[in-house]
N, C-alpha and C positions, 0 to 999 in steps of 0.2 A: 469280461473282469466277473463271470460269476467263478469261473476255473482258479482264477486269480487268488478270489476270497475263499475260495474250498483249501487252495495249497497256505496260503496263509494262514487260515483257521489250522490246519492238521501241522504243520511247525512249531504253532506257536501253545499247541497243546487245549485250545477251546475248540468247545462245540461249537456248531450251527448256530447256535441257539443265541449263542455273543454276536452273533452279527445280525440278528435282528432287532438292533437296538433302535426303538422311535423315535421321531424326531417331534422338536417342540412344535411344528406345526401339527404332529398325530395328535401332542397332548392338547391343544389349544381347539382342536374341530371336537376331540369329547368332549371337554369342557363345554365348549359351546353347543355342540345335543345336549348335553343335562341342561344346561342352563334354558334350553327353548323349551323343554318338558317339563322343568319348575317352573318357572316365567308365562309360557305358556297358559299353564292350569291357574296360577295367579290371574295373569290380565284374562281369560276367556278366548285367549286365541288356538283358532282349534288349528289355522293354518299353520304356525309357528309351533302346534304340539303334533300337528301330524310329519312335519317337517322332522324329528327328533325319532321317530318310531318306524321301525321293520313293519309291515303292513302283516306278519307274522307272530307279533307279538305276543307273548304271556305274562301276565302280571297276575299275581298269586300272592294273599293271604290266607295264613291258618286263623280259624275263626272256632272259638267251641261254640257247641248247642247249650242254650240253657238247660233246657230240659234233661238231656240226658249227661250232659259235663265232658258227652266226646267233641274231637275236635274233626273238623271239616273243613276241606279247599277251595275257596272261592277263588275264582278267574274272571280277568275279563281281558276281553284282545284291543288289538289297535283300536279296530271303528267302535266301541264302545267307550274307550278314555277317550275320544277325540270329540264323539256325540257328548258326553258328559262336558268336556272342555266346553265346545260350543255355548249348551244350555247355561255357559259361566259360574257351573259349579265353584270355584276357585277364587270366583270377582266376590264374592263376602266375606272371604280374610280381608282386614281393616289391614293398612298396608304398613303399621310401624308392627304389625306380628305375621307379615310373611319370611319366613324362614327361608334362604335360600345359599345354602350352604352344601360346597356339591367338593368330593373330594375325589379322586382318581388314585384309586387305592394300589392295580396293577395294572401294566399294558405288556403284550406281550403278542405279536405278529400283529395279527389281524383280530385279534380278543381283546374287550378291559373289561376292569371291575371298578363300578363308580359308588359312592354311598348320596347320598343327595338327605341333608336332613332338612325339611320342610315345618311348617307349623305344627299341627296335628300327626305328623310319620314320620317314616322312614324310610325310606326307600335303598334298597342293592341292587342296583344294575348292571345288568351283561350287555356290552355293545359290541357290536362286530363294526368290521370294517367293507361294508357291503357296495360294492361297482363305484369304491373311490371313495364313499360317503363312510361316517360313521353313526350309523343306526344303533338303537336300543331294543332288545330281543327280549331280555328277559329283566322281570320285576319283583325282586320276593319283598316284600312292604308289612311294615309292622304298626299301629299305632300307638303312639307315646301313650305313657299312664296320663291320666286326669291329673290335673293340679287341683 
């Protein structure tokens, strides 16, 4: 089958990347992973949050030191995020303010980029298909401006 696809791609003049098209199952699994992260946070469901994360997650934000005005990078890993979820950090957000907008920006092979808009911030996530499951590997996030 692989030889057939390679031959077909050569005849049609398309590169092998065209043959890496994602299925609707991949899109659904990516969305589910992102929602497990978002809704797990709001529900204080550490198990659900953990199911969405790769164990070596890197979640980062660029902050400004108020004294010097210089930027610094704050980071947390999976265990800190799961612990914060377990403590119920997101449960303080009223239901009517729990924004849960998830947008799949791109999928290629075993990699995906997703934007999640939540009540007080926006997350840009990189997901990887890891042992057959989509997991969040990186998150770069930014607070929304105060109203």
